[in-house]
Structure formats: structure tokens, C-alpha cells
Biopython code that builds the backbone (N, CA, C, O; Angstrom):
import numpy as np
from Bio.PDB.StructureBuilder import StructureBuilder

atoms = [
    (1, "MET", "N", (32.280, 131.309, 50.648)),
    (1, "MET", "CA", (33.119, 132.437, 50.957)),
    (1, "MET", "C", (33.783, 132.912, 49.656)),
    (1, "MET", "O", (34.245, 132.105, 48.850)),
    (2, "SER", "N", (33.818, 134.212, 49.474)),
    (2, "SER", "CA", (34.405, 134.740, 48.246)),
    (2, "SER", "C", (35.928, 134.652, 48.299)),
    (2, "SER", "O", (36.525, 134.408, 49.348)),
    (3, "THR", "N", (36.522, 134.856, 47.155)),
    (3, "THR", "CA", (37.968, 134.785, 47.046)),
    (3, "THR", "C", (38.632, 135.852, 47.918)),
    (3, "THR", "O", (39.653, 135.587, 48.552)),
    (4, "VAL", "N", (38.057, 137.053, 47.952)),
    (4, "VAL", "CA", (38.623, 138.136, 48.753)),
    (4, "VAL", "C", (38.561, 137.779, 50.231)),
    (4, "VAL", "O", (39.524, 137.996, 50.966)),
    (5, "GLU", "N", (37.439, 137.236, 50.665)),
    (5, "GLU", "CA", (37.307, 136.846, 52.072)),
    (5, "GLU", "C", (38.279, 135.718, 52.432)),
    (5, "GLU", "O", (38.827, 135.687, 53.534)),
    (6, "GLU", "N", (38.483, 134.801, 51.493)),
    (6, "GLU", "CA", (39.443, 133.718, 51.732)),
    (6, "GLU", "C", (40.862, 134.274, 51.849)),
    (6, "GLU", "O", (41.637, 133.840, 52.701)),
    (7, "LYS", "N", (41.197, 135.243, 50.983)),
    (7, "LYS", "CA", (42.515, 135.863, 51.049)),
    (7, "LYS", "C", (42.706, 136.597, 52.366)),
    (7, "LYS", "O", (43.769, 136.525, 52.982)),
    (8, "ARG", "N", (41.661, 137.307, 52.793)),
    (8, "ARG", "CA", (41.746, 138.025, 54.067)),
    (8, "ARG", "C", (41.932, 137.057, 55.228)),
    (8, "ARG", "O", (42.776, 137.283, 56.095)),
    (9, "ALA", "N", (41.158, 135.990, 55.250)),
    (9, "ALA", "CA", (41.268, 134.994, 56.327)),
    (9, "ALA", "C", (42.653, 134.348, 56.329)),
    (9, "ALA", "O", (43.237, 134.125, 57.389)),
    (10, "ALA", "N", (43.173, 134.050, 55.140)),
    (10, "ALA", "CA", (44.500, 133.454, 55.037)),
    (10, "ALA", "C", (45.567, 134.433, 55.530)),
    (10, "ALA", "O", (46.524, 134.039, 56.197)),
    (11, "TYR", "N", (45.390, 135.710, 55.195)),
    (11, "TYR", "CA", (46.329, 136.736, 55.644)),
    (11, "TYR", "C", (46.354, 136.820, 57.168)),
    (11, "TYR", "O", (47.422, 136.865, 57.777)),
    (12, "VAL", "N", (45.163, 136.840, 57.779)),
    (12, "VAL", "CA", (45.065, 136.931, 59.235)),
    (12, "VAL", "C", (45.736, 135.728, 59.886)),
    (12, "VAL", "O", (46.500, 135.889, 60.838)),
    (13, "GLU", "N", (45.464, 134.539, 59.392)),
    (13, "GLU", "CA", (46.056, 133.334, 59.967)),
    (13, "GLU", "C", (47.574, 133.320, 59.804)),
    (13, "GLU", "O", (48.295, 132.887, 60.703)),
    (14, "GLU", "N", (48.055, 133.796, 58.654)),
    (14, "GLU", "CA", (49.498, 133.856, 58.421)),
    (14, "GLU", "C", (50.173, 134.807, 59.404)),
    (14, "GLU", "O", (51.218, 134.477, 59.964)),
    (15, "LYS", "N", (49.583, 135.986, 59.619)),
    (15, "LYS", "CA", (50.152, 136.962, 60.542)),
    (15, "LYS", "C", (50.127, 136.440, 61.976)),
    (15, "LYS", "O", (51.077, 136.639, 62.733)),
    (16, "LEU", "N", (49.036, 135.771, 62.342)),
    (16, "LEU", "CA", (48.947, 135.216, 63.692)),
    (16, "LEU", "C", (49.960, 134.099, 63.895)),
    (16, "LEU", "O", (50.510, 133.944, 64.985)),
    (17, "LYS", "N", (50.207, 133.319, 62.842)),
    (17, "LYS", "CA", (51.191, 132.247, 62.929)),
    (17, "LYS", "C", (52.599, 132.843, 63.066)),
    (17, "LYS", "O", (53.423, 132.328, 63.822)),
    (18, "GLU", "N", (52.869, 133.929, 62.332)),
    (18, "GLU", "CA", (54.170, 134.594, 62.411)),
    (18, "GLU", "C", (54.418, 135.161, 63.811)),
    (18, "GLU", "O", (55.457, 134.915, 64.423)),
    (19, "ASP", "N", (53.443, 135.923, 64.300)),
    (19, "ASP", "CA", (53.598, 136.611, 65.583)),
    (19, "ASP", "C", (53.297, 135.709, 66.771)),
    (19, "ASP", "O", (53.794, 135.928, 67.876)),
    (20, "GLY", "N", (52.484, 134.704, 66.529)),
    (20, "GLY", "CA", (52.107, 133.798, 67.610)),
    (20, "GLY", "C", (51.042, 134.388, 68.510)),
    (20, "GLY", "O", (50.920, 135.605, 68.654)),
    (21, "TYR", "N", (50.296, 133.520, 69.093)),
    (21, "TYR", "CA", (49.287, 133.925, 70.054)),
    (21, "TYR", "C", (49.959, 134.130, 71.400)),
    (21, "TYR", "O", (50.992, 133.527, 71.690)),
    (22, "ARG", "N", (49.369, 134.980, 72.213)),
    (22, "ARG", "CA", (49.818, 135.096, 73.595)),
    (22, "ARG", "C", (49.284, 133.867, 74.326)),
    (22, "ARG", "O", (48.146, 133.456, 74.099)),
    (23, "ASN", "N", (50.090, 133.285, 75.194)),
    (23, "ASN", "CA", (49.573, 132.134, 75.922)),
    (23, "ASN", "C", (49.761, 132.329, 77.419)),
    (23, "ASN", "O", (50.627, 133.077, 77.871)),
    (24, "LEU", "N", (48.926, 131.635, 78.165)),
    (24, "LEU", "CA", (48.874, 131.790, 79.610)),
    (24, "LEU", "C", (50.177, 131.342, 80.275)),
    (24, "LEU", "O", (50.626, 131.967, 81.236)),
    (25, "LYS", "N", (50.776, 130.284, 79.780)),
    (25, "LYS", "CA", (52.017, 129.776, 80.373)),
    (25, "LYS", "C", (53.124, 130.833, 80.308)),
    (25, "LYS", "O", (53.822, 131.070, 81.293)),
    (26, "THR", "N", (53.274, 131.457, 79.151)),
    (26, "THR", "CA", (54.296, 132.491, 78.995)),
    (26, "THR", "C", (53.954, 133.718, 79.831)),
    (26, "THR", "O", (54.837, 134.339, 80.422)),
    (27, "ALA", "N", (52.666, 134.067, 79.879)),
    (27, "ALA", "CA", (52.245, 135.217, 80.682)),
    (27, "ALA", "C", (52.546, 134.978, 82.159)),
    (27, "ALA", "O", (52.968, 135.891, 82.868)),
    (28, "ARG", "N", (52.327, 133.751, 82.617)),
    (28, "ARG", "CA", (52.626, 133.442, 84.026)),
    (28, "ARG", "C", (54.123, 133.508, 84.304)),
    (28, "ARG", "O", (54.529, 133.941, 85.382)),
    (29, "LYS", "N", (54.948, 133.088, 83.352)),
    (29, "LYS", "CA", (56.394, 133.202, 83.527)),
    (29, "LYS", "C", (56.802, 134.668, 83.643)),
    (29, "LYS", "O", (57.649, 135.027, 84.460)),
    (30, "ARG", "N", (56.193, 135.495, 82.822)),
    (30, "ARG", "CA", (56.518, 136.918, 82.857)),
    (30, "ARG", "C", (55.925, 137.600, 84.089)),
    (30, "ARG", "O", (56.431, 138.632, 84.529)),
    (31, "TRP", "N", (54.862, 137.032, 84.646)),
    (31, "TRP", "CA", (54.241, 137.592, 85.842)),
    (31, "TRP", "C", (55.227, 137.599, 87.009)),
    (31, "TRP", "O", (55.154, 138.468, 87.878)),
    (32, "ILE", "N", (56.136, 136.645, 87.032)),
    (32, "ILE", "CA", (57.134, 136.569, 88.107)),
    (32, "ILE", "C", (57.890, 137.892, 88.211)),
    (32, "ILE", "O", (58.257, 138.321, 89.304)),
    (33, "PHE", "N", (58.117, 138.528, 87.074)),
    (33, "PHE", "CA", (58.795, 139.823, 87.051)),
    (33, "PHE", "C", (57.781, 140.962, 86.960)),
    (33, "PHE", "O", (58.084, 142.042, 86.452)),
    (34, "GLY", "N", (56.587, 140.705, 87.455)),
    (34, "GLY", "CA", (55.468, 141.636, 87.325)),
    (34, "GLY", "C", (55.656, 142.967, 88.007)),
    (34, "GLY", "O", (55.050, 143.955, 87.592)),
    (35, "LEU", "N", (56.473, 143.029, 89.039)),
    (35, "LEU", "CA", (56.680, 144.319, 89.691)),
    (35, "LEU", "C", (57.427, 145.292, 88.786)),
    (35, "LEU", "O", (57.535, 146.478, 89.098)),
    (36, "PHE", "N", (57.938, 144.794, 87.675)),
    (36, "PHE", "CA", (58.542, 145.660, 86.668)),
    (36, "PHE", "C", (57.647, 145.784, 85.433)),
    (36, "PHE", "O", (58.054, 146.368, 84.429)),
    (37, "GLY", "N", (56.431, 145.238, 85.503)),
    (37, "GLY", "CA", (55.456, 145.370, 84.430)),
    (37, "GLY", "C", (55.669, 144.456, 83.243)),
    (37, "GLY", "O", (55.042, 144.653, 82.202)),
    (38, "VAL", "N", (56.535, 143.462, 83.365)),
    (38, "VAL", "CA", (56.906, 142.611, 82.229)),
    (38, "VAL", "C", (55.685, 141.908, 81.630)),
    (38, "VAL", "O", (55.540, 141.863, 80.408)),
    (39, "HIS", "N", (54.815, 141.364, 82.467)),
    (39, "HIS", "CA", (53.641, 140.653, 81.955)),
    (39, "HIS", "C", (52.682, 141.605, 81.236)),
    (39, "HIS", "O", (52.016, 141.205, 80.281)),
    (40, "LYS", "N", (52.608, 142.839, 81.681)),
    (40, "LYS", "CA", (51.748, 143.829, 81.020)),
    (40, "LYS", "C", (52.305, 144.191, 79.642)),
    (40, "LYS", "O", (51.547, 144.331, 78.682)),
    (41, "PHE", "N", (53.612, 144.339, 79.546)),
    (41, "PHE", "CA", (54.216, 144.638, 78.248)),
    (41, "PHE", "C", (53.998, 143.470, 77.283)),
    (41, "PHE", "O", (53.743, 143.688, 76.098)),
    (42, "TYR", "N", (54.095, 142.250, 77.773)),
    (42, "TYR", "CA", (53.863, 141.058, 76.944)),
    (42, "TYR", "C", (52.446, 141.046, 76.377)),
    (42, "TYR", "O", (52.225, 140.596, 75.253)),
    (43, "LEU", "N", (51.487, 141.543, 77.158)),
    (43, "LEU", "CA", (50.079, 141.543, 76.731)),
    (43, "LEU", "C", (49.682, 142.849, 76.046)),
    (43, "LEU", "O", (48.497, 143.103, 75.834)),
    (44, "ASN", "N", (50.667, 143.675, 75.699)),
    (44, "ASN", "CA", (50.445, 144.947, 75.015)),
    (44, "ASN", "C", (49.626, 145.934, 75.824)),
    (44, "ASN", "O", (48.892, 146.741, 75.254)),
    (45, "HIS", "N", (49.739, 145.882, 77.135)),
    (45, "HIS", "CA", (49.111, 146.872, 78.018)),
    (45, "HIS", "C", (50.218, 147.823, 78.476)),
    (45, "HIS", "O", (50.633, 147.812, 79.635)),
    (46, "MET", "N", (50.679, 148.640, 77.540)),
    (46, "MET", "CA", (51.846, 149.482, 77.797)),
    (46, "MET", "C", (51.603, 150.487, 78.917)),
    (46, "MET", "O", (52.493, 150.727, 79.732)),
    (47, "GLY", "N", (50.424, 151.069, 78.969)),
    (47, "GLY", "CA", (50.119, 152.070, 79.991)),
    (47, "GLY", "C", (50.202, 151.508, 81.392)),
    (47, "GLY", "O", (50.858, 152.087, 82.258)),
    (48, "SER", "N", (49.544, 150.384, 81.626)),
    (48, "SER", "CA", (49.578, 149.817, 82.971)),
    (48, "SER", "C", (50.946, 149.201, 83.275)),
    (48, "SER", "O", (51.361, 149.165, 84.434)),
    (49, "GLY", "N", (51.643, 148.721, 82.256)),
    (49, "GLY", "CA", (53.003, 148.231, 82.473)),
    (49, "GLY", "C", (53.923, 149.353, 82.934)),
    (49, "GLY", "O", (54.724, 149.176, 83.851)),
    (50, "LEU", "N", (53.799, 150.506, 82.289)),
    (50, "LEU", "CA", (54.600, 151.660, 82.698)),
    (50, "LEU", "C", (54.207, 152.149, 84.085)),
    (50, "LEU", "O", (55.057, 152.597, 84.854)),
    (51, "ALA", "N", (52.908, 152.062, 84.407)),
    (51, "ALA", "CA", (52.458, 152.495, 85.732)),
    (51, "ALA", "C", (53.057, 151.614, 86.825)),
    (51, "ALA", "O", (53.552, 152.121, 87.832)),
    (52, "ILE", "N", (53.014, 150.297, 86.630)),
    (52, "ILE", "CA", (53.585, 149.382, 87.627)),
    (52, "ILE", "C", (55.097, 149.602, 87.736)),
    (52, "ILE", "O", (55.647, 149.645, 88.836)),
    (53, "LEU", "N", (55.754, 149.739, 86.598)),
    (53, "LEU", "CA", (57.198, 149.983, 86.602)),
    (53, "LEU", "C", (57.527, 151.273, 87.344)),
    (53, "LEU", "O", (58.484, 151.320, 88.116)),
    (54, "THR", "N", (56.741, 152.314, 87.113)),
    (54, "THR", "CA", (56.963, 153.597, 87.775)),
    (54, "THR", "C", (56.774, 153.476, 89.282)),
    (54, "THR", "O", (57.564, 154.013, 90.058)),
    (55, "LEU", "N", (55.722, 152.766, 89.695)),
    (55, "LEU", "CA", (55.500, 152.574, 91.133)),
    (55, "LEU", "C", (56.662, 151.832, 91.780)),
    (55, "LEU", "O", (57.109, 152.199, 92.867)),
    (56, "THR", "N", (57.145, 150.804, 91.127)),
    (56, "THR", "CA", (58.266, 150.032, 91.671)),
    (56, "THR", "C", (59.531, 150.879, 91.734)),
    (56, "THR", "O", (60.258, 150.849, 92.726)),
    (57, "LEU", "N", (59.788, 151.633, 90.668)),
    (57, "LEU", "CA", (60.977, 152.489, 90.669)),
    (57, "LEU", "C", (60.866, 153.591, 91.713)),
    (57, "LEU", "O", (61.863, 153.985, 92.318)),
    (58, "ALA", "N", (59.639, 154.092, 91.926)),
    (58, "ALA", "CA", (59.443, 155.111, 92.969)),
    (58, "ALA", "C", (59.835, 154.536, 94.325)),
    (58, "ALA", "O", (60.437, 155.223, 95.150)),
    (59, "PHE", "N", (59.493, 153.282, 94.546)),
    (59, "PHE", "CA", (59.894, 152.647, 95.805)),
    (59, "PHE", "C", (61.415, 152.513, 95.878)),
    (59, "PHE", "O", (62.026, 152.830, 96.899)),
    (60, "LEU", "N", (62.016, 152.044, 94.794)),
    (60, "LEU", "CA", (63.462, 151.831, 94.814)),
    (60, "LEU", "C", (64.234, 153.124, 95.068)),
    (60, "LEU", "O", (65.272, 153.114, 95.730)),
    (61, "PHE", "N", (63.720, 154.241, 94.537)),
    (61, "PHE", "CA", (64.417, 155.510, 94.709)),
    (61, "PHE", "C", (64.066, 156.202, 96.023)),
    (61, "PHE", "O", (64.810, 157.060, 96.497)),
    (62, "ALA", "N", (62.950, 155.833, 96.599)),
    (62, "ALA", "CA", (62.528, 156.514, 97.830)),
    (62, "ALA", "C", (62.140, 155.500, 98.896)),
    (62, "ALA", "O", (61.168, 155.709, 99.623)),
    (63, "PHE", "N", (62.876, 154.421, 98.997)),
    (63, "PHE", "CA", (62.465, 153.329, 99.877)),
    (63, "PHE", "C", (62.502, 153.697, 101.359)),
    (63, "PHE", "O", (61.890, 153.008, 102.176)),
    (64, "LEU", "N", (63.190, 154.741, 101.710)),
    (64, "LEU", "CA", (63.239, 155.122, 103.118)),
    (64, "LEU", "C", (62.137, 156.100, 103.520)),
    (64, "LEU", "O", (62.002, 156.427, 104.699)),
    (65, "THR", "N", (61.360, 156.564, 102.565)),
    (65, "THR", "CA", (60.288, 157.504, 102.880)),
    (65, "THR", "C", (58.956, 156.769, 102.880)),
    (65, "THR", "O", (58.847, 155.655, 102.368)),
    (66, "ASP", "N", (57.955, 157.401, 103.456)),
    (66, "ASP", "CA", (56.626, 156.791, 103.514)),
    (66, "ASP", "C", (56.034, 156.597, 102.127)),
    (66, "ASP", "O", (55.395, 155.578, 101.867)),
    (67, "ILE", "N", (56.233, 157.544, 101.244)),
    (67, "ILE", "CA", (55.636, 157.446, 99.907)),
    (67, "ILE", "C", (56.230, 156.283, 99.119)),
    (67, "ILE", "O", (55.546, 155.690, 98.285)),
    (68, "GLY", "N", (57.486, 155.954, 99.372)),
    (68, "GLY", "CA", (58.102, 154.818, 98.700)),
    (68, "GLY", "C", (57.410, 153.516, 99.063)),
    (68, "GLY", "O", (57.187, 152.672, 98.195)),
    (69, "PHE", "N", (57.071, 153.342, 100.323)),
    (69, "PHE", "CA", (56.385, 152.123, 100.751)),
    (69, "PHE", "C", (54.950, 152.068, 100.238)),
    (69, "PHE", "O", (54.437, 150.986, 99.953)),
    (70, "VAL", "N", (54.307, 153.207, 100.121)),
    (70, "VAL", "CA", (52.952, 153.255, 99.553)),
    (70, "VAL", "C", (52.994, 152.838, 98.089)),
    (70, "VAL", "O", (52.151, 152.067, 97.631)),
    (71, "ALA", "N", (53.973, 153.348, 97.363)),
    (71, "ALA", "CA", (54.116, 152.983, 95.949)),
    (71, "ALA", "C", (54.350, 151.488, 95.793)),
    (71, "ALA", "O", (53.758, 150.852, 94.921)),
    (72, "LEU", "N", (55.209, 150.927, 96.632)),
    (72, "LEU", "CA", (55.476, 149.495, 96.566)),
    (72, "LEU", "C", (54.227, 148.692, 96.932)),
    (72, "LEU", "O", (53.940, 147.678, 96.296)),
    (73, "ALA", "N", (53.497, 149.123, 97.927)),
    (73, "ALA", "CA", (52.272, 148.423, 98.333)),
    (73, "ALA", "C", (51.257, 148.401, 97.197)),
    (73, "ALA", "O", (50.632, 147.370, 96.945)),
    (74, "ILE", "N", (51.089, 149.524, 96.510)),
    (74, "ILE", "CA", (50.164, 149.581, 95.371)),
    (74, "ILE", "C", (50.623, 148.631, 94.275)),
    (74, "ILE", "O", (49.813, 147.894, 93.713)),
    (75, "ALA", "N", (51.910, 148.642, 93.968)),
    (75, "ALA", "CA", (52.444, 147.769, 92.914)),
    (75, "ALA", "C", (52.262, 146.295, 93.278)),
    (75, "ALA", "O", (51.911, 145.487, 92.419)),
    (76, "ILE", "N", (52.494, 145.941, 94.535)),
    (76, "ILE", "CA", (52.348, 144.544, 94.952)),
    (76, "ILE", "C", (50.897, 144.093, 94.891)),
    (76, "ILE", "O", (50.614, 142.984, 94.438)),
    (77, "ILE", "N", (49.979, 144.932, 95.341)),
    (77, "ILE", "CA", (48.555, 144.582, 95.270)),
    (77, "ILE", "C", (48.138, 144.392, 93.816)),
    (77, "ILE", "O", (47.452, 143.425, 93.487)),
    (78, "TRP", "N", (48.551, 145.314, 92.944)),
    (78, "TRP", "CA", (48.225, 145.230, 91.520)),
    (78, "TRP", "C", (48.783, 143.943, 90.935)),
    (78, "TRP", "O", (48.111, 143.262, 90.160)),
    (79, "TRP", "N", (50.013, 143.612, 91.306)),
    (79, "TRP", "CA", (50.702, 142.418, 90.820)),
    (79, "TRP", "C", (49.951, 141.155, 91.234)),
    (79, "TRP", "O", (49.786, 140.249, 90.417)),
    (80, "ILE", "N", (49.498, 141.075, 92.471)),
    (80, "ILE", "CA", (48.760, 139.904, 92.953)),
    (80, "ILE", "C", (47.409, 139.785, 92.257)),
    (80, "ILE", "O", (47.001, 138.686, 91.883)),
    (81, "VAL", "N", (46.722, 140.891, 92.082)),
    (81, "VAL", "CA", (45.431, 140.877, 91.380)),
    (81, "VAL", "C", (45.618, 140.375, 89.949)),
    (81, "VAL", "O", (44.790, 139.620, 89.439)),
    (82, "ASP", "N", (46.699, 140.793, 89.310)),
    (82, "ASP", "CA", (46.958, 140.358, 87.932)),
    (82, "ASP", "C", (47.159, 138.852, 87.819)),
    (82, "ASP", "O", (46.855, 138.269, 86.778)),
    (83, "LEU", "N", (47.665, 138.214, 88.868)),
    (83, "LEU", "CA", (47.817, 136.764, 88.825)),
    (83, "LEU", "C", (46.484, 136.087, 88.551)),
    (83, "LEU", "O", (46.420, 135.126, 87.784)),
    (84, "PHE", "N", (45.430, 136.575, 89.166)),
    (84, "PHE", "CA", (44.102, 135.984, 88.988)),
    (84, "PHE", "C", (43.436, 136.445, 87.690)),
    (84, "PHE", "O", (42.541, 135.776, 87.174)),
    (85, "ARG", "N", (43.874, 137.578, 87.173)),
    (85, "ARG", "CA", (43.299, 138.115, 85.937)),
    (85, "ARG", "C", (44.016, 137.643, 84.682)),
    (85, "ARG", "O", (43.527, 137.891, 83.580)),
    (86, "LEU", "N", (45.162, 136.968, 84.808)),
    (86, "LEU", "CA", (45.969, 136.590, 83.649)),
    (86, "LEU", "C", (45.204, 135.828, 82.572)),
    (86, "LEU", "O", (45.347, 136.175, 81.400)),
    (87, "PRO", "N", (44.397, 134.808, 82.890)),
    (87, "PRO", "CA", (43.686, 134.108, 81.808)),
    (87, "PRO", "C", (42.824, 135.052, 80.961)),
    (87, "PRO", "O", (42.815, 134.958, 79.733)),
    (88, "LYS", "N", (42.108, 135.952, 81.617)),
    (88, "LYS", "CA", (41.259, 136.899, 80.881)),
    (88, "LYS", "C", (42.105, 137.900, 80.096)),
    (88, "LYS", "O", (41.756, 138.262, 78.972)),
    (89, "LEU", "N", (43.205, 138.345, 80.678)),
    (89, "LEU", "CA", (44.078, 139.297, 79.991)),
    (89, "LEU", "C", (44.692, 138.687, 78.731)),
    (89, "LEU", "O", (44.797, 139.354, 77.702)),
    (90, "VAL", "N", (45.095, 137.426, 78.813)),
    (90, "VAL", "CA", (45.666, 136.738, 77.648)),
    (90, "VAL", "C", (44.608, 136.603, 76.559)),
    (90, "VAL", "O", (44.879, 136.850, 75.384)),
    (91, "GLU", "N", (43.410, 136.212, 76.954)),
    (91, "GLU", "CA", (42.316, 136.068, 75.985)),
    (91, "GLU", "C", (42.024, 137.400, 75.295)),
    (91, "GLU", "O", (41.858, 137.446, 74.077)),
    (92, "GLN", "N", (41.961, 138.477, 76.068)),
    (92, "GLN", "CA", (41.706, 139.802, 75.491)),
    (92, "GLN", "C", (42.828, 140.231, 74.548)),
    (92, "GLN", "O", (42.564, 140.809, 73.494)),
    (93, "ALA", "N", (44.070, 139.954, 74.916)),
    (93, "ALA", "CA", (45.205, 140.325, 74.061)),
    (93, "ALA", "C", (45.131, 139.591, 72.726)),
    (93, "ALA", "O", (45.429, 140.171, 71.682)),
    (94, "ASN", "N", (44.739, 138.329, 72.755)),
    (94, "ASN", "CA", (44.616, 137.569, 71.509)),
    (94, "ASN", "C", (43.466, 138.087, 70.650)),
    (94, "ASN", "O", (43.581, 138.127, 69.425)),
    (95, "ILE", "N", (42.374, 138.477, 71.268)),
    (95, "ILE", "CA", (41.236, 139.038, 70.517)),
    (95, "ILE", "C", (41.650, 140.346, 69.851)),
    (95, "ILE", "O", (41.363, 140.563, 68.674)),
    (96, "VAL", "N", (42.313, 141.206, 70.591)),
    (96, "VAL", "CA", (42.757, 142.487, 70.042)),
    (96, "VAL", "C", (43.727, 142.270, 68.893)),
    (96, "VAL", "O", (43.649, 142.955, 67.872)),
    (97, "GLN", "N", (44.645, 141.317, 69.055)),
    (97, "GLN", "CA", (45.614, 141.028, 67.997)),
    (97, "GLN", "C", (44.911, 140.528, 66.738)),
    (97, "GLN", "O", (45.230, 140.963, 65.631)),
    (98, "ARG", "N", (43.949, 139.610, 66.906)),
    (98, "ARG", "CA", (43.207, 139.090, 65.753)),
    (98, "ARG", "C", (42.428, 140.211, 65.066)),
    (98, "ARG", "O", (42.439, 140.296, 63.838)),
    (99, "GLU", "N", (41.751, 141.072, 65.831)),
    (99, "GLU", "CA", (41.001, 142.184, 65.239)),
    (99, "GLU", "C", (41.907, 143.127, 64.479)),
    (99, "GLU", "O", (41.543, 143.623, 63.413)),
    (100, "TYR", "N", (43.089, 143.376, 65.023)),
    (100, "TYR", "CA", (44.042, 144.244, 64.340)),
    (100, "TYR", "C", (44.413, 143.672, 62.979)),
    (100, "TYR", "O", (44.421, 144.400, 61.986)),
    (101, "TYR", "N", (44.719, 142.382, 62.918)),
    (101, "TYR", "CA", (45.107, 141.764, 61.660)),
    (101, "TYR", "C", (43.928, 141.663, 60.699)),
    (101, "TYR", "O", (44.124, 141.734, 59.486)),
    (102, "GLU", "N", (42.719, 141.499, 61.207)),
    (102, "GLU", "CA", (41.550, 141.492, 60.328)),
    (102, "GLU", "C", (41.353, 142.859, 59.689)),
    (102, "GLU", "O", (41.042, 142.948, 58.501)),
    (103, "GLU", "N", (41.531, 143.936, 60.471)),
    (103, "GLU", "CA", (41.434, 145.286, 59.908)),
    (103, "GLU", "C", (42.549, 145.538, 58.902)),
    (103, "GLU", "O", (42.325, 146.151, 57.859)),
    (104, "GLU", "N", (43.735, 145.070, 59.214)),
    (104, "GLU", "CA", (44.860, 145.225, 58.291)),
    (104, "GLU", "C", (44.592, 144.474, 56.989)),
    (104, "GLU", "O", (44.904, 144.975, 55.909)),
    (105, "ALA", "N", (44.022, 143.288, 57.086)),
    (105, "ALA", "CA", (43.693, 142.509, 55.901)),
    (105, "ALA", "C", (42.666, 143.237, 55.047)),
    (105, "ALA", "O", (42.767, 143.231, 53.820)),
    (106, "GLU", "N", (41.686, 143.859, 55.676)),
    (106, "GLU", "CA", (40.687, 144.628, 54.909)),
    (106, "GLU", "C", (41.323, 145.782, 54.167)),
    (106, "GLU", "O", (40.960, 146.068, 53.026)),
    (107, "ARG", "N", (42.280, 146.456, 54.814)),
    (107, "ARG", "CA", (42.954, 147.586, 54.158)),
    (107, "ARG", "C", (43.838, 147.127, 53.014)),
    (107, "ARG", "O", (43.937, 147.818, 52.000)),
    (108, "ARG", "N", (44.484, 145.970, 53.154)),
    (108, "ARG", "CA", (45.443, 145.512, 52.151)),
    (108, "ARG", "C", (44.798, 144.736, 51.009)),
    (108, "ARG", "O", (45.268, 144.797, 49.873)),
    (109, "ILE", "N", (43.731, 144.012, 51.300)),
    (109, "ILE", "CA", (43.128, 143.143, 50.294)),
    (109, "ILE", "C", (41.747, 143.706, 49.953)),
    (109, "ILE", "O", (40.819, 143.651, 50.759)),
    (110, "HIS", "N", (41.638, 144.244, 48.745)),
    (110, "HIS", "CA", (40.397, 144.892, 48.322)),
    (110, "HIS", "C", (39.636, 143.999, 47.360)),
    (110, "HIS", "O", (40.194, 143.083, 46.756)),
    (111, "LYS", "N", (38.370, 144.283, 47.235)),
    (111, "LYS", "CA", (37.521, 143.540, 46.290)),
    (111, "LYS", "C", (37.850, 143.892, 44.873)),
    (111, "LYS", "O", (37.235, 143.362, 43.947)),
]
sb = StructureBuilder()
sb.init_structure("model")
sb.init_model(0)
sb.init_chain("A")
sb.init_seg("    ")
for serial, (resi, resn, name, xyz) in enumerate(atoms, 1):
    if name == "N":
        sb.init_residue(resn, " ", resi, " ")
    sb.init_atom(name, np.array(xyz, "f"), 0.0, 1.0, " ", f" {name:<3s}", serial, name[0])
structure = sb.get_structure()
């Protein structure tokens, strides 16, 4: 391995050590608050985290109407499905994080 590649690999490992890997145990703890999208935000899925949060808030603001219960039902189903998807979601988040730091290392460390 060349010196540049070694520097890039060291950079990636250093950044991952600083930021830490996402882990399943922490994701499961955050899943408990999943109706507010907490586990999605932890895994950097901001769009779906905001969607779940919006559905839950729609229920809270309109809980006496039919649409409020539909929103809550969708959020609860999504939340339960995520419980079974958490291992794969954590793995994907770690892959994306590693790829990001590898690209950053390429930009910062030149031949």
C-alpha cells in the first residue's frame, strides 16, 4: 500500500473513531422513542425521521378527528416495521458513514 493510501486509511479510521460507529444497542434504545423519529435521526435518515415526527404530531394536534387516528396508525405501523429493520439500518448507516469519510480522505489527501 502506498503512503497516500495509508494516510487515507488512517484518516478514515481516525474519523470513525472520533464519531463512533452506529450500533444496534443504541438504535434499539432510541427506537423506544420512535414515534418521534429519534431512531431515524440517529441513523441519519432525516427525511423519514421528519415524516414519522410529522405523522405523530398530526395525531397529537388532531386526535379527535379521523385523519388524526390515520396518521397515528401509519406512524405506529412504520415504527413496528423499523424494529425488525434496525440491524440492516444500522449496517447501512455505518457503510454510508465510512464511504463519506473515504471520499473526504481522497479530497484532503492527494498524491
